[in-house]
Backbone as XML, in Angstrom:
<?xml version="1.0"?>
<chain id="A" units="angstrom">
  <residue number="1" name="MET">
    <atom name="N" x="4.372" y="146.185" z="-38.842"/>
    <atom name="CA" x="4.849" y="147.176" z="-39.954"/>
    <atom name="C" x="3.391" y="146.615" z="-40.449"/>
  </residue>
  <residue number="2" name="LYS">
    <atom name="N" x="3.479" y="147.841" z="-41.651"/>
    <atom name="CA" x="2.079" y="148.411" z="-42.594"/>
    <atom name="C" x="2.742" y="147.887" z="-43.885"/>
  </residue>
  <residue number="3" name="GLN">
    <atom name="N" x="2.260" y="146.420" z="-44.692"/>
    <atom name="CA" x="2.061" y="146.148" z="-46.026"/>
    <atom name="C" x="1.126" y="147.208" z="-46.886"/>
  </residue>
  <residue number="4" name="LEU">
    <atom name="N" x="1.603" y="147.479" z="-47.836"/>
    <atom name="CA" x="0.676" y="148.222" z="-48.459"/>
    <atom name="C" x="0.665" y="147.210" z="-50.105"/>
  </residue>
  <residue number="5" name="ALA">
    <atom name="N" x="-0.703" y="146.648" z="-50.152"/>
    <atom name="CA" x="-0.960" y="146.057" z="-52.200"/>
    <atom name="C" x="-0.291" y="146.811" z="-52.773"/>
  </residue>
  <residue number="6" name="VAL">
    <atom name="N" x="0.331" y="146.399" z="-53.752"/>
    <atom name="CA" x="0.524" y="147.244" z="-55.018"/>
    <atom name="C" x="-0.982" y="148.139" z="-55.433"/>
  </residue>
  <residue number="7" name="GLN">
    <atom name="N" x="-2.199" y="146.871" z="-55.562"/>
    <atom name="CA" x="-3.916" y="147.346" z="-55.859"/>
    <atom name="C" x="-4.185" y="148.563" z="-54.985"/>
  </residue>
  <residue number="8" name="ASP">
    <atom name="N" x="-4.054" y="148.254" z="-53.889"/>
    <atom name="CA" x="-4.360" y="149.479" z="-52.765"/>
    <atom name="C" x="-3.880" y="151.125" z="-52.749"/>
  </residue>
  <residue number="9" name="LEU">
    <atom name="N" x="-2.405" y="151.407" z="-53.333"/>
    <atom name="CA" x="-1.673" y="152.281" z="-53.560"/>
    <atom name="C" x="-2.147" y="153.348" z="-54.043"/>
  </residue>
  <residue number="10" name="GLN">
    <atom name="N" x="-2.811" y="152.917" z="-55.156"/>
    <atom name="CA" x="-3.688" y="154.542" z="-56.210"/>
    <atom name="C" x="-5.056" y="155.099" z="-54.903"/>
  </residue>
  <residue number="11" name="GLY">
    <atom name="N" x="-5.459" y="154.010" z="-54.691"/>
    <atom name="CA" x="-6.547" y="154.328" z="-53.829"/>
    <atom name="C" x="-6.106" y="155.175" z="-52.551"/>
  </residue>
  <residue number="12" name="LEU">
    <atom name="N" x="-4.766" y="154.678" z="-51.513"/>
    <atom name="CA" x="-4.426" y="155.184" z="-50.848"/>
    <atom name="C" x="-4.253" y="157.026" z="-51.176"/>
  </residue>
  <residue number="13" name="ALA">
    <atom name="N" x="-3.627" y="156.716" z="-52.089"/>
    <atom name="CA" x="-3.190" y="157.809" z="-52.739"/>
    <atom name="C" x="-4.184" y="159.375" z="-53.255"/>
  </residue>
  <residue number="14" name="ARG">
    <atom name="N" x="-5.437" y="158.648" z="-52.846"/>
    <atom name="CA" x="-6.647" y="159.250" z="-53.662"/>
    <atom name="C" x="-7.148" y="159.608" z="-52.130"/>
  </residue>
  <residue number="15" name="GLN">
    <atom name="N" x="-7.073" y="159.286" z="-51.185"/>
    <atom name="CA" x="-7.395" y="159.556" z="-49.938"/>
    <atom name="C" x="-6.300" y="160.513" z="-49.162"/>
  </residue>
  <residue number="16" name="ASN">
    <atom name="N" x="-5.464" y="160.676" z="-49.491"/>
    <atom name="CA" x="-4.490" y="161.430" z="-48.806"/>
    <atom name="C" x="-3.331" y="162.027" z="-49.689"/>
  </residue>
  <residue number="17" name="GLU">
    <atom name="N" x="-3.664" y="163.536" z="-50.007"/>
    <atom name="CA" x="-2.527" y="163.901" z="-51.335"/>
    <atom name="C" x="-1.285" y="164.341" z="-50.871"/>
  </residue>
  <residue number="18" name="ALA">
    <atom name="N" x="-1.194" y="164.019" z="-48.939"/>
    <atom name="CA" x="-0.238" y="164.450" z="-48.984"/>
    <atom name="C" x="0.610" y="163.407" z="-48.681"/>
  </residue>
  <residue number="19" name="LEU">
    <atom name="N" x="0.605" y="161.995" z="-49.363"/>
    <atom name="CA" x="1.596" y="161.100" z="-49.005"/>
    <atom name="C" x="2.611" y="161.069" z="-50.121"/>
  </residue>
  <residue number="20" name="LEU">
    <atom name="N" x="3.620" y="160.340" z="-49.767"/>
    <atom name="CA" x="4.906" y="160.437" z="-50.016"/>
    <atom name="C" x="5.621" y="159.160" z="-50.440"/>
  </residue>
  <residue number="21" name="LEU">
    <atom name="N" x="5.848" y="159.453" z="-51.624"/>
    <atom name="CA" x="6.151" y="157.835" z="-52.589"/>
    <atom name="C" x="7.919" y="157.870" z="-52.605"/>
  </residue>
  <residue number="22" name="LEU">
    <atom name="N" x="8.068" y="156.965" z="-51.587"/>
    <atom name="CA" x="9.679" y="157.175" z="-51.360"/>
    <atom name="C" x="10.698" y="155.754" z="-52.082"/>
  </residue>
  <residue number="23" name="ASP">
    <atom name="N" x="11.502" y="156.212" z="-53.167"/>
    <atom name="CA" x="11.854" y="155.176" z="-53.876"/>
    <atom name="C" x="13.252" y="155.059" z="-52.954"/>
  </residue>
  <residue number="24" name="ILE">
    <atom name="N" x="13.691" y="154.012" z="-52.152"/>
    <atom name="CA" x="15.339" y="153.478" z="-51.632"/>
    <atom name="C" x="15.827" y="153.207" z="-52.163"/>
  </residue>
  <residue number="25" name="ARG">
    <atom name="N" x="15.887" y="153.036" z="-53.997"/>
    <atom name="CA" x="16.238" y="152.198" z="-54.470"/>
    <atom name="C" x="17.954" y="153.040" z="-54.584"/>
  </residue>
  <residue number="26" name="GLU">
    <atom name="N" x="18.823" y="152.491" z="-55.893"/>
    <atom name="CA" x="19.579" y="153.522" z="-56.000"/>
    <atom name="C" x="19.810" y="153.950" z="-57.467"/>
  </residue>
  <residue number="27" name="PRO">
    <atom name="N" x="19.796" y="155.080" z="-58.003"/>
    <atom name="CA" x="20.098" y="155.992" z="-58.753"/>
    <atom name="C" x="19.749" y="155.483" z="-60.333"/>
  </residue>
  <residue number="28" name="TRP">
    <atom name="N" x="20.542" y="154.266" z="-60.205"/>
    <atom name="CA" x="20.710" y="153.232" z="-61.488"/>
    <atom name="C" x="19.494" y="152.507" z="-61.152"/>
  </residue>
  <residue number="29" name="GLU">
    <atom name="N" x="18.831" y="152.133" z="-60.763"/>
    <atom name="CA" x="17.468" y="151.018" z="-61.044"/>
    <atom name="C" x="16.365" y="152.377" z="-60.919"/>
  </residue>
  <residue number="30" name="ALA">
    <atom name="N" x="16.233" y="153.696" z="-59.688"/>
    <atom name="CA" x="15.043" y="154.782" z="-60.657"/>
    <atom name="C" x="15.305" y="155.201" z="-62.118"/>
  </residue>
  <residue number="31" name="ALA">
    <atom name="N" x="16.697" y="155.030" z="-62.053"/>
    <atom name="CA" x="16.498" y="155.133" z="-63.957"/>
    <atom name="C" x="16.019" y="154.105" z="-65.339"/>
  </residue>
  <residue number="32" name="LEU">
    <atom name="N" x="16.080" y="152.998" z="-64.343"/>
    <atom name="CA" x="15.403" y="151.978" z="-65.380"/>
    <atom name="C" x="13.912" y="152.123" z="-65.206"/>
  </residue>
  <residue number="33" name="ALA">
    <atom name="N" x="13.080" y="152.016" z="-63.783"/>
    <atom name="CA" x="11.831" y="151.875" z="-63.723"/>
    <atom name="C" x="11.611" y="152.915" z="-62.672"/>
  </residue>
  <residue number="34" name="SER">
    <atom name="N" x="10.188" y="153.489" z="-62.767"/>
    <atom name="CA" x="9.709" y="154.086" z="-61.655"/>
    <atom name="C" x="8.154" y="154.283" z="-61.308"/>
  </residue>
  <residue number="35" name="ILE">
    <atom name="N" x="7.931" y="154.482" z="-60.608"/>
    <atom name="CA" x="6.306" y="154.305" z="-59.938"/>
    <atom name="C" x="5.708" y="155.991" z="-60.163"/>
  </residue>
  <residue number="36" name="HIS">
    <atom name="N" x="4.668" y="156.326" z="-61.350"/>
    <atom name="CA" x="4.422" y="157.387" z="-61.398"/>
    <atom name="C" x="2.994" y="157.437" z="-61.041"/>
  </residue>
  <residue number="37" name="ILE">
    <atom name="N" x="2.030" y="158.278" z="-59.949"/>
    <atom name="CA" x="1.095" y="158.085" z="-60.181"/>
    <atom name="C" x="0.409" y="159.942" z="-60.010"/>
  </residue>
  <residue number="38" name="ASP">
    <atom name="N" x="-0.058" y="160.182" z="-60.735"/>
    <atom name="CA" x="-0.291" y="161.533" z="-61.413"/>
    <atom name="C" x="-0.840" y="162.237" z="-59.404"/>
  </residue>
  <residue number="39" name="GLY">
    <atom name="N" x="-0.332" y="163.416" z="-59.148"/>
    <atom name="CA" x="-0.827" y="164.139" z="-57.986"/>
    <atom name="C" x="0.156" y="163.750" z="-57.107"/>
  </residue>
  <residue number="40" name="LEU">
    <atom name="N" x="0.698" y="162.669" z="-56.714"/>
    <atom name="CA" x="1.133" y="162.079" z="-56.115"/>
    <atom name="C" x="2.763" y="162.417" z="-55.922"/>
  </residue>
  <residue number="41" name="ALA">
    <atom name="N" x="3.392" y="162.632" z="-54.889"/>
    <atom name="CA" x="4.750" y="163.206" z="-54.556"/>
    <atom name="C" x="5.796" y="162.431" z="-54.863"/>
  </residue>
  <residue number="42" name="SER">
    <atom name="N" x="6.672" y="162.540" z="-54.832"/>
    <atom name="CA" x="7.838" y="161.159" z="-55.084"/>
    <atom name="C" x="9.265" y="161.375" z="-54.863"/>
  </residue>
  <residue number="43" name="LYS">
    <atom name="N" x="9.963" y="160.840" z="-53.869"/>
    <atom name="CA" x="11.020" y="161.038" z="-53.635"/>
    <atom name="C" x="12.187" y="160.048" z="-53.929"/>
  </residue>
  <residue number="44" name="LEU">
    <atom name="N" x="13.484" y="160.312" z="-54.474"/>
    <atom name="CA" x="14.464" y="159.061" z="-54.411"/>
    <atom name="C" x="15.517" y="158.747" z="-53.370"/>
  </residue>
  <residue number="45" name="ILE">
    <atom name="N" x="15.544" y="158.200" z="-52.125"/>
    <atom name="CA" x="16.561" y="158.684" z="-50.854"/>
    <atom name="C" x="17.430" y="156.699" z="-51.175"/>
  </residue>
  <residue number="46" name="PRO">
    <atom name="N" x="18.071" y="156.810" z="-51.798"/>
    <atom name="CA" x="18.724" y="155.181" z="-51.923"/>
    <atom name="C" x="19.023" y="155.158" z="-50.055"/>
  </residue>
  <residue number="47" name="MET">
    <atom name="N" x="18.867" y="153.643" z="-50.008"/>
    <atom name="CA" x="18.823" y="153.496" z="-48.670"/>
    <atom name="C" x="19.955" y="153.573" z="-47.725"/>
  </residue>
  <residue number="48" name="GLY">
    <atom name="N" x="21.363" y="153.528" z="-48.401"/>
    <atom name="CA" x="22.157" y="153.871" z="-47.864"/>
    <atom name="C" x="22.215" y="154.978" z="-47.451"/>
  </residue>
  <residue number="49" name="GLN">
    <atom name="N" x="21.956" y="156.038" z="-47.609"/>
    <atom name="CA" x="21.602" y="157.244" z="-47.399"/>
    <atom name="C" x="20.582" y="157.745" z="-46.744"/>
  </residue>
  <residue number="50" name="LEU">
    <atom name="N" x="20.222" y="156.945" z="-46.292"/>
    <atom name="CA" x="18.680" y="157.545" z="-45.264"/>
    <atom name="C" x="18.998" y="158.264" z="-44.114"/>
  </residue>
  <residue number="51" name="VAL">
    <atom name="N" x="19.989" y="157.514" z="-43.810"/>
    <atom name="CA" x="20.195" y="158.197" z="-42.313"/>
    <atom name="C" x="20.742" y="159.755" z="-42.337"/>
  </residue>
  <residue number="52" name="ALA">
    <atom name="N" x="21.431" y="160.196" z="-43.086"/>
    <atom name="CA" x="22.280" y="161.420" z="-43.397"/>
    <atom name="C" x="20.835" y="162.377" z="-44.043"/>
  </residue>
  <residue number="53" name="ARG">
    <atom name="N" x="20.157" y="161.400" z="-44.586"/>
    <atom name="CA" x="18.983" y="162.678" z="-45.621"/>
    <atom name="C" x="17.509" y="162.597" z="-44.740"/>
  </residue>
  <residue number="54" name="LEU">
    <atom name="N" x="17.818" y="161.806" z="-43.520"/>
    <atom name="CA" x="16.295" y="161.766" z="-42.504"/>
    <atom name="C" x="15.746" y="163.257" z="-42.593"/>
  </residue>
  <residue number="55" name="PRO">
    <atom name="N" x="16.567" y="164.247" z="-42.438"/>
    <atom name="CA" x="15.819" y="165.042" z="-41.733"/>
    <atom name="C" x="15.006" y="166.280" z="-43.254"/>
  </residue>
  <residue number="56" name="GLU">
    <atom name="N" x="15.345" y="165.248" z="-44.549"/>
    <atom name="CA" x="14.460" y="165.720" z="-45.786"/>
    <atom name="C" x="12.911" y="165.114" z="-45.491"/>
  </residue>
  <residue number="57" name="LEU">
    <atom name="N" x="12.711" y="164.443" z="-44.755"/>
    <atom name="CA" x="11.799" y="163.671" z="-44.690"/>
    <atom name="C" x="10.872" y="163.955" z="-43.394"/>
  </residue>
  <residue number="58" name="ASP">
    <atom name="N" x="9.510" y="164.739" z="-43.399"/>
    <atom name="CA" x="8.553" y="164.966" z="-42.284"/>
    <atom name="C" x="7.577" y="163.795" z="-41.931"/>
  </residue>
  <residue number="59" name="PRO">
    <atom name="N" x="8.484" y="163.296" z="-40.121"/>
    <atom name="CA" x="7.501" y="162.313" z="-39.948"/>
    <atom name="C" x="5.359" y="162.683" z="-39.644"/>
  </residue>
  <residue number="60" name="ALA">
    <atom name="N" x="5.395" y="163.135" z="-39.787"/>
    <atom name="CA" x="3.927" y="164.059" z="-39.643"/>
    <atom name="C" x="3.645" y="163.324" z="-41.166"/>
  </residue>
  <residue number="61" name="GLN">
    <atom name="N" x="4.357" y="163.534" z="-42.361"/>
    <atom name="CA" x="3.701" y="162.959" z="-43.640"/>
    <atom name="C" x="3.418" y="161.493" z="-43.641"/>
  </residue>
  <residue number="62" name="PRO">
    <atom name="N" x="2.431" y="160.948" z="-44.377"/>
    <atom name="CA" x="2.215" y="159.198" z="-45.014"/>
    <atom name="C" x="3.328" y="158.828" z="-46.228"/>
  </residue>
  <residue number="63" name="VAL">
    <atom name="N" x="4.164" y="158.041" z="-45.906"/>
    <atom name="CA" x="5.172" y="157.575" z="-46.754"/>
    <atom name="C" x="4.694" y="156.154" z="-47.106"/>
  </residue>
  <residue number="64" name="VAL">
    <atom name="N" x="5.055" y="155.686" z="-48.331"/>
    <atom name="CA" x="5.218" y="154.800" z="-49.220"/>
    <atom name="C" x="6.280" y="154.255" z="-49.105"/>
  </residue>
  <residue number="65" name="CYS">
    <atom name="N" x="7.036" y="153.539" z="-48.889"/>
    <atom name="CA" x="8.484" y="153.329" z="-49.592"/>
    <atom name="C" x="8.548" y="152.178" z="-50.244"/>
  </residue>
  <residue number="66" name="TYR">
    <atom name="N" x="9.088" y="151.822" z="-51.278"/>
    <atom name="CA" x="9.290" y="150.717" z="-52.331"/>
    <atom name="C" x="10.547" y="150.431" z="-52.677"/>
  </residue>
  <residue number="67" name="CYS">
    <atom name="N" x="10.870" y="149.752" z="-53.006"/>
    <atom name="CA" x="12.380" y="148.956" z="-53.604"/>
    <atom name="C" x="12.170" y="148.193" z="-54.553"/>
  </residue>
  <residue number="68" name="HIS">
    <atom name="N" x="12.899" y="147.111" z="-55.129"/>
    <atom name="CA" x="12.835" y="146.130" z="-56.078"/>
    <atom name="C" x="11.716" y="145.117" z="-55.866"/>
  </residue>
  <residue number="69" name="HIS">
    <atom name="N" x="12.081" y="144.503" z="-55.122"/>
    <atom name="CA" x="10.639" y="143.311" z="-54.135"/>
    <atom name="C" x="10.343" y="143.295" z="-52.937"/>
  </residue>
  <residue number="70" name="GLY">
    <atom name="N" x="10.638" y="144.662" z="-52.371"/>
    <atom name="CA" x="9.981" y="145.453" z="-51.408"/>
    <atom name="C" x="10.851" y="144.458" z="-50.037"/>
  </residue>
  <residue number="71" name="MET">
    <atom name="N" x="11.547" y="144.547" z="-50.071"/>
    <atom name="CA" x="12.700" y="143.640" z="-48.939"/>
    <atom name="C" x="13.758" y="145.061" z="-48.264"/>
  </residue>
  <residue number="72" name="ARG">
    <atom name="N" x="14.290" y="145.398" z="-49.273"/>
    <atom name="CA" x="14.711" y="147.009" z="-48.599"/>
    <atom name="C" x="13.911" y="147.836" z="-48.017"/>
  </residue>
  <residue number="73" name="SER">
    <atom name="N" x="12.833" y="147.877" z="-49.030"/>
    <atom name="CA" x="12.153" y="148.847" z="-48.250"/>
    <atom name="C" x="11.366" y="148.531" z="-47.213"/>
  </residue>
  <residue number="74" name="GLN">
    <atom name="N" x="11.110" y="147.308" z="-46.836"/>
    <atom name="CA" x="10.746" y="146.653" z="-45.453"/>
    <atom name="C" x="11.735" y="146.771" z="-44.266"/>
  </residue>
  <residue number="75" name="GLN">
    <atom name="N" x="12.880" y="146.621" z="-44.821"/>
    <atom name="CA" x="14.105" y="147.468" z="-43.440"/>
    <atom name="C" x="13.575" y="148.972" z="-44.038"/>
  </residue>
  <residue number="76" name="VAL">
    <atom name="N" x="13.521" y="149.396" z="-44.320"/>
    <atom name="CA" x="13.631" y="150.986" z="-44.375"/>
    <atom name="C" x="12.465" y="151.661" z="-43.367"/>
  </residue>
  <residue number="77" name="VAL">
    <atom name="N" x="11.652" y="150.852" z="-43.599"/>
    <atom name="CA" x="9.730" y="150.716" z="-42.909"/>
    <atom name="C" x="10.321" y="151.082" z="-41.359"/>
  </residue>
  <residue number="78" name="ALA">
    <atom name="N" x="10.803" y="149.643" z="-40.758"/>
    <atom name="CA" x="11.051" y="149.221" z="-39.608"/>
    <atom name="C" x="11.864" y="150.578" z="-39.152"/>
  </residue>
  <residue number="79" name="PHE">
    <atom name="N" x="13.018" y="150.940" z="-40.005"/>
    <atom name="CA" x="13.898" y="152.105" z="-39.099"/>
    <atom name="C" x="12.945" y="153.714" z="-39.155"/>
  </residue>
  <residue number="80" name="LEU">
    <atom name="N" x="11.940" y="153.465" z="-39.856"/>
    <atom name="CA" x="11.193" y="154.595" z="-40.377"/>
    <atom name="C" x="10.829" y="154.649" z="-38.197"/>
  </residue>
  <residue number="81" name="GLU">
    <atom name="N" x="10.204" y="153.583" z="-38.420"/>
    <atom name="CA" x="9.181" y="153.391" z="-37.210"/>
    <atom name="C" x="9.860" y="154.097" z="-36.035"/>
  </residue>
  <residue number="82" name="ARG">
    <atom name="N" x="11.116" y="153.164" z="-36.356"/>
    <atom name="CA" x="12.075" y="153.574" z="-35.050"/>
    <atom name="C" x="12.060" y="154.914" z="-34.923"/>
  </residue>
  <residue number="83" name="GLN">
    <atom name="N" x="12.236" y="155.799" z="-35.663"/>
    <atom name="CA" x="12.217" y="157.342" z="-35.854"/>
    <atom name="C" x="11.462" y="158.109" z="-35.461"/>
  </residue>
  <residue number="84" name="GLY">
    <atom name="N" x="9.946" y="157.484" z="-35.365"/>
    <atom name="CA" x="8.746" y="157.898" z="-35.037"/>
    <atom name="C" x="7.983" y="157.890" z="-35.993"/>
  </residue>
  <residue number="85" name="PHE">
    <atom name="N" x="8.147" y="157.743" z="-37.500"/>
    <atom name="CA" x="7.102" y="157.855" z="-38.059"/>
    <atom name="C" x="6.219" y="157.049" z="-37.666"/>
  </residue>
  <residue number="86" name="GLU">
    <atom name="N" x="4.896" y="157.299" z="-37.871"/>
    <atom name="CA" x="3.520" y="156.658" z="-37.587"/>
    <atom name="C" x="3.099" y="156.428" z="-39.071"/>
  </residue>
  <residue number="87" name="LEU">
    <atom name="N" x="2.875" y="156.823" z="-39.830"/>
    <atom name="CA" x="1.745" y="156.437" z="-41.387"/>
    <atom name="C" x="2.822" y="156.053" z="-42.305"/>
  </residue>
  <residue number="88" name="VAL">
    <atom name="N" x="3.852" y="154.763" z="-42.280"/>
    <atom name="CA" x="4.629" y="154.289" z="-42.794"/>
    <atom name="C" x="4.101" y="152.961" z="-43.693"/>
  </residue>
  <residue number="89" name="TYR">
    <atom name="N" x="4.354" y="152.904" z="-45.063"/>
    <atom name="CA" x="4.123" y="151.532" z="-45.465"/>
    <atom name="C" x="5.168" y="151.212" z="-46.425"/>
  </residue>
  <residue number="90" name="ASN">
    <atom name="N" x="4.894" y="150.138" z="-46.638"/>
    <atom name="CA" x="5.988" y="148.906" z="-47.909"/>
    <atom name="C" x="4.986" y="148.557" z="-48.662"/>
  </residue>
  <residue number="91" name="LEU">
    <atom name="N" x="5.620" y="148.957" z="-50.092"/>
    <atom name="CA" x="4.611" y="148.218" z="-51.089"/>
    <atom name="C" x="5.212" y="146.999" z="-51.078"/>
  </residue>
  <residue number="92" name="ALA">
    <atom name="N" x="4.629" y="145.790" z="-50.910"/>
    <atom name="CA" x="4.301" y="144.564" z="-50.857"/>
    <atom name="C" x="4.953" y="144.112" z="-52.247"/>
  </residue>
  <residue number="93" name="GLY">
    <atom name="N" x="6.209" y="144.033" z="-52.378"/>
    <atom name="CA" x="6.756" y="143.131" z="-53.755"/>
    <atom name="C" x="7.496" y="144.144" z="-54.636"/>
  </residue>
  <residue number="94" name="GLY">
    <atom name="N" x="7.600" y="145.627" z="-54.312"/>
    <atom name="CA" x="8.090" y="145.965" z="-54.684"/>
    <atom name="C" x="7.759" y="146.753" z="-56.035"/>
  </residue>
  <residue number="95" name="ILE">
    <atom name="N" x="8.314" y="147.780" z="-56.448"/>
    <atom name="CA" x="8.663" y="148.030" z="-58.375"/>
    <atom name="C" x="7.752" y="147.049" z="-59.465"/>
  </residue>
  <residue number="96" name="ASP">
    <atom name="N" x="8.485" y="145.446" z="-59.034"/>
    <atom name="CA" x="8.628" y="144.558" z="-59.780"/>
    <atom name="C" x="6.975" y="143.953" z="-59.713"/>
  </residue>
  <residue number="97" name="ALA">
    <atom name="N" x="6.393" y="143.740" z="-58.089"/>
    <atom name="CA" x="5.095" y="143.857" z="-58.521"/>
    <atom name="C" x="3.817" y="144.949" z="-59.647"/>
  </residue>
  <residue number="98" name="TRP">
    <atom name="N" x="4.410" y="145.890" z="-58.851"/>
    <atom name="CA" x="3.811" y="147.554" z="-59.696"/>
    <atom name="C" x="3.520" y="147.019" z="-61.317"/>
  </residue>
  <residue number="99" name="SER">
    <atom name="N" x="4.595" y="146.938" z="-61.594"/>
    <atom name="CA" x="4.729" y="146.048" z="-63.284"/>
    <atom name="C" x="3.915" y="145.293" z="-63.374"/>
  </residue>
  <residue number="100" name="CYS">
    <atom name="N" x="4.173" y="143.899" z="-62.278"/>
    <atom name="CA" x="3.123" y="143.334" z="-62.603"/>
    <atom name="C" x="1.793" y="142.921" z="-62.601"/>
  </residue>
  <residue number="101" name="GLU">
    <atom name="N" x="1.269" y="143.681" z="-61.863"/>
    <atom name="CA" x="0.196" y="143.570" z="-61.695"/>
    <atom name="C" x="-0.560" y="144.720" z="-61.700"/>
  </residue>
  <residue number="102" name="GLN">
    <atom name="N" x="0.197" y="146.097" z="-61.711"/>
    <atom name="CA" x="-0.470" y="147.131" z="-62.254"/>
    <atom name="C" x="-0.049" y="148.165" z="-63.109"/>
  </residue>
  <residue number="103" name="ASP">
    <atom name="N" x="1.131" y="148.209" z="-63.546"/>
    <atom name="CA" x="1.485" y="148.988" z="-64.721"/>
    <atom name="C" x="2.512" y="148.014" z="-65.672"/>
  </residue>
  <residue number="104" name="PRO">
    <atom name="N" x="1.958" y="147.599" z="-66.546"/>
    <atom name="CA" x="2.906" y="146.785" z="-67.134"/>
    <atom name="C" x="3.820" y="147.739" z="-68.424"/>
  </residue>
  <residue number="105" name="SER">
    <atom name="N" x="3.603" y="148.859" z="-68.295"/>
    <atom name="CA" x="4.876" y="149.633" z="-69.291"/>
    <atom name="C" x="5.570" y="149.858" z="-68.242"/>
  </residue>
  <residue number="106" name="VAL">
    <atom name="N" x="5.821" y="149.492" z="-67.000"/>
    <atom name="CA" x="6.912" y="150.080" z="-66.279"/>
    <atom name="C" x="7.994" y="148.908" z="-66.684"/>
  </residue>
  <residue number="107" name="PRO">
    <atom name="N" x="9.198" y="149.374" z="-66.994"/>
    <atom name="CA" x="10.076" y="148.027" z="-67.221"/>
    <atom name="C" x="10.287" y="147.022" z="-66.060"/>
  </residue>
  <residue number="108" name="ARG">
    <atom name="N" x="10.340" y="145.304" z="-66.333"/>
    <atom name="CA" x="10.992" y="144.812" z="-65.195"/>
    <atom name="C" x="12.551" y="144.402" z="-65.248"/>
  </residue>
  <residue number="109" name="TYR">
    <atom name="N" x="13.263" y="144.388" z="-64.160"/>
    <atom name="CA" x="14.322" y="144.354" z="-64.328"/>
    <atom name="C" x="15.203" y="143.463" z="-63.359"/>
  </residue>
</chain>
């Protein structure tokens, strides 16, 4: 499984404009805090809806999954890899690490 450190996310986004930032948290969590990087596509698909909404994702598109602390997104990355996604990464530490290490304007919860 590919782990991506928060400090490496913007660099990866600059290298690959097709990168999708996949938020797998619940809508109420996304309403509290989200990661926004100019030019980077993002999508909210809660973990519990992923199987039903899998056709919304392109296995050829690079994807960075994130959640609150990186545990749920780690499970999603493993699932997506089993579905044939090759360029899928887990944002280590989740949005909490993003807030602490990259963007303190993102609220912690």
